[in-house]
MARRO-946721 format. One record per residue (C-alpha): x, y, z. Coordinates in steps of 0.05 Angstrom, whole numbers, padded with zeros to 5 digits, always signed. Example, Ala and Ser with C-alpha at 12.3 -4.5 7.8 and 13.67 -1.06 7.14 Angstrom:
# MARRO-946721
+00246-00090+00156 +00273-00021+00143 
***
This chain:
# MARRO-946721
+00041-00773-00127 +00068-00717-00082 +00126-00758-00054 +00193-00746-00090 +00240-00805-00105 +00309-00784-00082 +00368-00833-00079 +00319-00891-00079 +00279-00862-00021 +00211-00828-00026 +00214-00760+00006 +00158-00710+00019 +00150-00657-00034 +00181-00590-00012 +00134-00531-00020 +00135-00456-00010 +00070-00419+00000 +00069-00350-00032 +00019-00304+00003 +00005-00239+00039 -00010-00259+00111 -00080-00287+00102 -00100-00341+00054 -00030-00370+00057 -00040-00393+00129 -00111-00418+00114 -00086-00460+00055 -00032-00489+00098 -00080-00506+00155 -00132-00541+00112 -00088-00575+00060 -00015-00582+00083 -00016-00586+00159 -00007-00658+00183 -00001-00681+00111 +00060-00727+00109 +00066-00722+00033 +00089-00649+00037 +00138-00606+00075 +00127-00531+00073 +00195-00498+00072 +00170-00427+00083 +00115-00377+00074 +00138-00323+00025 +00099-00258+00032 +00087-00197-00011 +00040-00136-00016 +00042-00115+00058 +00097-00065+00072 +00135-00064+00138 +00121-00135+00161 +00179-00167+00198 +00207-00237+00189 +00166-00283+00234 +00155-00356+00250 +00089-00392+00243 +00090-00426+00311 +00094-00501+00323 +00028-00503+00361 -00007-00479+00297 +00039-00513+00247 +00027-00582+00275 +00067-00644+00292 +00108-00644+00227 +00138-00576+00244 +00168-00577+00314 +00206-00513+00300 +00149-00478+00264 +00154-00450+00194 +00193-00387+00173 +00151-00329+00147 +00196-00290+00099 +00191-00239+00044 +00181-00257-00029 +00253-00234-00041 +00277-00301-00013 +00244-00341-00069 +00307-00352-00111 +00351-00364-00050 +00304-00417-00023 +00301-00450-00091 +00375-00464-00085 +00378-00480-00011 +00342-00520+00016 +00305-00524-00050 +00232-00536-00065 +00192-00571-00119 +00129-00530-00118 +00105-00459-00103 +00032-00450-00083 +00000-00382-00097 -00043-00361-00038 -00059-00287-00043 -00105-00242-00081 -00113-00174-00116 -00067-00191-00174 -00076-00166-00244 -00069-00222-00294 -00003-00189-00315 +00022-00193-00242 -00002-00265-00238 +00038-00282-00300 +00099-00249-00270 +00094-00291-00207 +00085-00355-00248 +00145-00338-00291 +00189-00323-00231 +00171-00390-00200 +00180-00431-00263 +00248-00398-00274 +00272-00433-00211 +00253-00501-00240 +00195-00511-00191 +00122-00523-00210 +00067-00473-00197 +00000-00488-00164 -00065-00454-00143 -00112-00489-00094 -00186-00483-00112 -00253-00487-00077 -00254-00562-00064 -00186-00561-00030 -00196-00499+00012 -00270-00485+00028 -00296-00510+00095 -00370-00529+00101 -00413-00503+00158 -00474-00533+00191 -00503-00463+00190 -00523-00422+00128 -00467-00380+00101 -00472-00315+00062 -00407-00295+00028 -00393-00224+00003 -00334-00218-00044 -00308-00168-00095 -00276-00165-00163 -00221-00119-00135 -00204-00083-00071 -00241-00018-00063 -00307-00037-00095 -00347-00025-00031 -00350-00098-00010 -00353-00085+00065 -00408-00033+00055 -00449-00087+00020 -00432-00136+00076 -00460-00087+00127 -00525-00080+00090 -00532-00156+00086 -00517-00162+00160 -00568-00110+00178 -00621-00143+00134 -00609-00210+00166 -00610-00180+00236 -00677-00147+00220 -00706-00217+00212 -00687-00233+00284 -00628-00276+00263 -00563-00278+00302 -00509-00260+00252 -00437-00281+00263 -00390-00239+00220 -00326-00274+00199 -00274-00230+00167 -00219-00252+00119 -00154-00257+00159 -00104-00201+00169 -00054-00231+00220 +00001-00178+00215 +00025-00178+00287 +00082-00221+00314 +00031-00260+00355 -00012-00310+00315 -00081-00317+00346 -00119-00379+00324 -00185-00344+00341 -00199-00270+00352 -00268-00248+00377 -00283-00174+00373 -00344-00156+00415 -00324-00087+00441 -00276-00031+00421 -00230-00054+00479 -00218-00118+00439 -00185-00076+00384 -00130-00056+00433 -00128-00125+00465 -00103-00157+00401 -00059-00097+00381 -00086-00096+00311 -00066-00051+00253 -00105+00006+00222 -00126-00038+00164 -00157-00088+00213 -00192-00032+00251 -00222-00007+00185 -00256-00074+00176 -00280-00086+00248 -00300-00018+00277 -00361-00008+00233 -00390-00075+00254 -00378-00061+00328 -00415+00005+00321 -00475-00034+00295 -00473-00085+00351 -00444-00144+00312 -00390-00191+00337 -00332-00202+00289 -00288-00263+00285 -00219-00268+00254 -00152-00302+00267 -00110-00354+00230 -00147-00420+00242 -00213-00415+00205 -00233-00486+00224 -00230-00466+00298 -00264-00400+00282 -00321-00437+00246 -00334-00483+00305 -00335-00422+00351 -00381-00378+00310 -00430-00436+00296 -00444-00440+00371 -00474-00370+00376 -00500-00355+00307 -00560-00372+00264 -00525-00349+00201 -00452-00335+00184 -00432-00275+00142 -00365-00282+00107 -00336-00213+00094 -00282-00226+00043 -00215-00192+00039 -00187-00160-00024 -00218-00199-00082 -00206-00267-00052 -00257-00323-00055 -00289-00349+00010 -00258-00397+00060 -00327-00424+00076 -00374-00457+00025 -00429-00405+00015 -00504-00417+00009 -00508-00347-00020 -00449-00319-00059 -00449-00244-00072 -00397-00208-00114 -00389-00133-00117 -00365-00099-00181 -00344-00026-00191 -00377+00021-00240 -00319+00070-00231 -00269+00018-00256 -00303-00020-00312 -00258-00075-00338 -00227-00096-00272 -00279-00152-00266 -00243-00188-00322 -00172-00167-00308 -00159-00185-00235 -00146-00251-00200 -00184-00282-00166 -00237-00229-00173 -00260-00258-00239 -00268-00325-00204 -00317-00291-00156 -00355-00262-00215 -00361-00328-00250 -00381-00368-00188 -00430-00321-00152 -00506-00320-00146 -00513-00244-00145 -00472-00187-00173 -00479-00117-00144 -00451-00063-00188 -00432-00008-00139 -00418+00067-00147 -00467+00074-00206 -00474+00148-00190 -00402+00157-00212 -00412+00127-00281 -00450+00143-00345 -00510+00102-00366 -00471+00077-00425 -00416+00050-00380 -00468+00017-00334 -00505-00016-00391 -00440-00043-00420 -00419-00069-00352 -00485-00103-00340 -00483-00135-00409 -00412-00161-00396 -00430-00189-00328 -00491-00225-00354 -00450-00255-00411 -00398-00281-00363 -00447-00307-00311 -00517-00316-00341 -00546-00347-00278 -00527-00289-00232 -00578-00236-00214 -00551-00165-00224 -00565-00104-00181 -00542-00033-00191 -00525+00007-00129 -00499+00075-00108 -00456+00093-00048 -00487+00152-00012 -00428+00191+00016 -00434+00243+00071 -00394+00278+00125 -00417+00255+00193 -00408+00323+00225 -00454+00354+00173 -00440+00413+00127 -00369+00436+00145 -00366+00508+00168 -00303+00549+00162 -00269+00494+00123 -00246+00507+00052 -00184+00464+00042 -00178+00391+00064 -00128+00335+00063 -00163+00269+00047 -00147+00202+00079 -00171+00139+00043 -00166+00067+00067 -00097+00042+00045 -00115-00024+00009 -00163+00012-00038 -00110+00060-00065 -00049+00016-00059 -00055-00055-00086 -00129-00041-00100 -00106+00006-00155 -00158+00060-00145 -00135+00132-00151 -00182+00155-00095 -00242+00133-00055 -00301+00158-00016 -00262+00215+00017 -00245+00249-00048 -00317+00240-00073 -00343+00271-00008 -00296+00330-00015 -00322+00345-00085 -00394+00335-00062 -00386+00388-00008 -00347+00436-00053 -00282+00429-00014 -00213+00440-00044 -00169+00378-00038 -00096+00395-00022 -00048+00348-00056 -00010+00314+00002 +00044+00281-00040 +00095+00338-00035 +00089+00334+00041 +00098+00259+00048 +00143+00236+00104 +00185+00173+00113 +00153+00109+00090 +00095+00145+00057 +00144+00173+00005 +00160+00102-00015 +00087+00084-00019 +00074+00140-00069 +00134+00119-00109 +00111+00046-00113 +00037+00060-00125 +00038+00116-00176 -00037+00108-00189 -00052+00140-00121 -00085+00208-00131 -00082+00270-00086 -00101+00230-00024 -00065+00198+00035 -00068+00122+00045 -00082+00103+00117 -00017+00065+00126 -00011+00039+00197 +00018-00031+00199 +00070-00011+00251 +00087+00048+00297 +00136+00078+00247 +00083+00081+00193 +00034+00113+00241 +00086+00165+00258 +00099+00180+00184 +00023+00185+00173 +00016+00234+00230 +00074+00277+00208 +00049+00278+00136 -00022+00299+00154 +00003+00353+00202 +00050+00381+00148 -00004+00390+00095 -00030+00463+00094 -00104+00448+00101 -00161+00470+00146 -00183+00399+00164 -00169+00326+00154 -00224+00288+00117 -00222+00217+00144 -00254+00167+00096 -00223+00107+00130 -00274+00069+00173 -00224+00070+00229 -00222+00131+00274 -00149+00151+00266 -00156+00206+00318 -00150+00151+00371 -00083+00130+00343 -00048+00194+00320 -00048+00267+00342 -00072+00317+00289 -00058+00391+00290 -00123+00406+00253 -00195+00385+00260 -00218+00317+00234 -00282+00306+00195 -00307+00235+00186 -00335+00209+00120 -00387+00154+00119 -00420+00118+00061 -00478+00071+00054 -00496+00027-00006 -00566+00033-00035 -00594-00010-00091 -00628+00031-00145 -00641-00023-00198 -00651-00098-00193 -00659-00142-00132 -00654-00103-00066 -00619-00129-00004 -00687-00149+00022 -00701-00188-00042 -00634-00222-00040 -00641-00243+00033 -00713-00266+00022 -00691-00313-00033 -00632-00337+00009 -00675-00353+00069 -00724-00390+00026 -00669-00432-00005 -00628-00445+00058 -00686-00454+00106 -00673-00528+00120 -00603-00511+00144 -00625-00466+00201 -00617-00496+00270 -00648-00456+00327 
***
């Protein structure tokens, strides 16, 4: 029973939710909000650098929290354990190695509190419309590229596709529902570079993207205008919506992460289809071993092998020999990859990659210090104006002929560069196993009764 007996009186159990500005708010909304058996003392957040102390507002927190709920850094864990105290910490973020997960558990248990993780039954919302979920075993596997291909395949069948993106509410304003239909909406909500990276490519293809902090409200909104809902997961988190088709993307460049990251391994064990991406960057032996391991872990899943075709949008670069490469930040920070599509593109086109690390300015220096696995590339850090300034100064300081932008967001609209910018694009293509057409065919056949036109 959640109530705590204190001085002969049953009191609500005090809880802290440990997250990274995403699943933490969702778990609160669907499990703790308006639940008299619990009181959430605070959200404690990690992973995202540069976020300020905030308050989850009363209008979203509900009737039990007239003053809202503090949103603090994970550094307050021990202090809160003493005053006001809590009995339980609920893990609500992703992209953890099992070593990191164990460290969080140990840190919580040291305070005397219990540790908890909410699962599918407590957190997944069910839709009246068919749901396709695309997830990953780790950040940087090419999950959003796969999501795009699924969206395009569904659209080619004449279906209205509502894209719902895993939350990234990093601003001081908490929007219950965000609807991105045009590029003007990106400025309207004052979103970060990371959010732009996830929305811009859909807008270019004519899709509407939904996000925010209340995924119950978002679900009701997207159901009104969509025949099918596409859940584009964040990091390696599992879906907020119960999927009718569950796809998980693995990474041939990083074999082993599928069984060493939380909750990515959950996705692998639970899914219907596994797409092993970046096969062109691995040997046949590595691929065969990975396929064998995946099939042993999830015998019912169908396995596809795919490549990411990488190219420079402007074509063969002329007069460019040396480049500084910008990769999307999550892939090379908490995603743990040394580089991404930008570095691969540079090598494909025979370009020399200038190591930017000696030229790092301000907050970027600290990023390289913390994430020592980052290779000779620049992470697209832009969670606040100071980080954007440091990114701009770093790129302008690197002695290169051009900036190779592999982030899906067009940074030239946010910072001023003193050298030309080349844009890297990539598209996933299945080379073995069920194609995207095959996967969608089977899904439509299975979910047909759920369609409402």
